[in-house]
C-alpha positions as CSV (number, residue, x, y, z in Angstrom):
1,X,-0.6,-31.6,-2.0
2,X,0.6,-28.1,-0.8
3,X,3.7,-27.9,1.3
4,X,3.5,-25.8,4.4
5,X,6.6,-23.9,3.3
6,X,4.9,-22.6,0.2
7,X,3.2,-19.2,0.7
8,X,0.2,-18.1,-1.2
9,X,0.4,-15.0,-3.2
10,X,-1.9,-13.2,-0.8
11,X,0.5,-14.0,2.1
12,X,3.3,-12.1,0.2
13,X,1.2,-9.0,-0.7
14,X,-0.9,-6.4,1.2
15,X,-3.6,-4.5,-0.7
16,X,-5.6,-1.4,0.0
17,X,-8.0,0.7,-1.9
18,X,-7.3,3.8,0.3
19,X,-5.2,6.5,-1.3
20,X,-4.1,7.9,2.1
21,X,-3.2,4.6,3.5
22,X,-1.1,3.8,0.4
23,X,0.7,7.1,0.6
24,X,1.4,6.5,4.3
25,X,2.9,3.1,3.5
26,X,5.1,4.5,0.8
27,X,6.2,7.3,3.1
28,X,7.0,4.6,5.7
29,X,9.3,2.9,3.0
30,X,7.1,-0.1,2.1
31,X,7.4,-1.2,-1.5
32,X,4.5,-0.6,-3.8
33,X,4.4,-3.5,-6.3
34,X,1.6,-2.4,-8.6
35,X,-1.8,-0.8,-9.1
36,X,-4.7,-3.0,-9.9
37,X,-7.2,-1.2,-12.1
38,X,-9.4,-4.2,-12.9
39,X,-12.4,-2.3,-11.3
40,X,-13.0,0.8,-13.4
41,X,-14.4,2.6,-10.3
42,X,-11.5,2.2,-7.9
43,X,-7.8,1.3,-7.8
44,X,-6.2,-1.2,-5.5
45,X,-2.7,-0.5,-4.3
46,X,-0.7,-3.7,-3.9
47,X,2.4,-3.7,-1.6
48,X,5.0,-6.3,-0.8
49,X,4.0,-7.7,2.6
50,X,6.9,-7.0,5.0
51,X,7.3,-7.1,8.8
52,X,5.6,-4.2,10.4
53,X,3.2,-3.3,7.5
54,X,0.1,-4.2,9.5
55,X,1.3,-2.0,12.4
56,X,1.8,1.0,10.1
57,X,-1.7,0.5,8.7
58,X,-3.2,0.1,12.2
59,X,-1.4,3.3,13.3
60,X,-2.6,5.2,10.2
61,X,-6.3,4.3,10.9
62,X,-5.9,5.0,14.6
63,X,-4.4,8.4,13.8
64,X,-1.2,7.5,15.6
65,X,1.1,7.4,12.6
66,X,3.6,10.2,12.2
67,X,5.3,10.8,8.9
68,X,6.9,13.7,7.2
69,X,4.1,15.9,5.8
70,X,5.8,17.0,2.6
71,X,6.9,13.4,1.7
72,X,3.3,12.2,2.4
73,X,1.8,14.9,0.2
74,X,4.4,14.2,-2.6
75,X,3.5,10.5,-2.4
76,X,-0.2,11.3,-2.8
77,X,0.6,13.3,-5.9
78,X,2.8,10.5,-7.3
79,X,0.0,7.9,-6.7
80,X,-2.5,10.1,-8.4
81,X,-0.2,10.5,-11.4
82,X,0.2,6.8,-11.6
83,X,-3.5,6.2,-11.4
84,X,-4.3,8.6,-14.2
85,X,-1.3,8.1,-16.5
86,X,-1.2,4.3,-16.9
């Protein structure tokens, strides 16, 4: 029997395969938990699910999200380094 107060792991995490979306989330101060490299052809970026994360993702895809350009670019570089160094 599962109690309603128990959350599944997927309720506590948000995942995306999109590098730009992941960089935008980091730039917006969401916590990147890990990279899932189980699939050798693509990397999944896994974030802690927090209030507002879906809005940031929606705004990113709708081209309404505004972030600091240099921070966004630096976060893309950081993610690429993590992809290829681990």
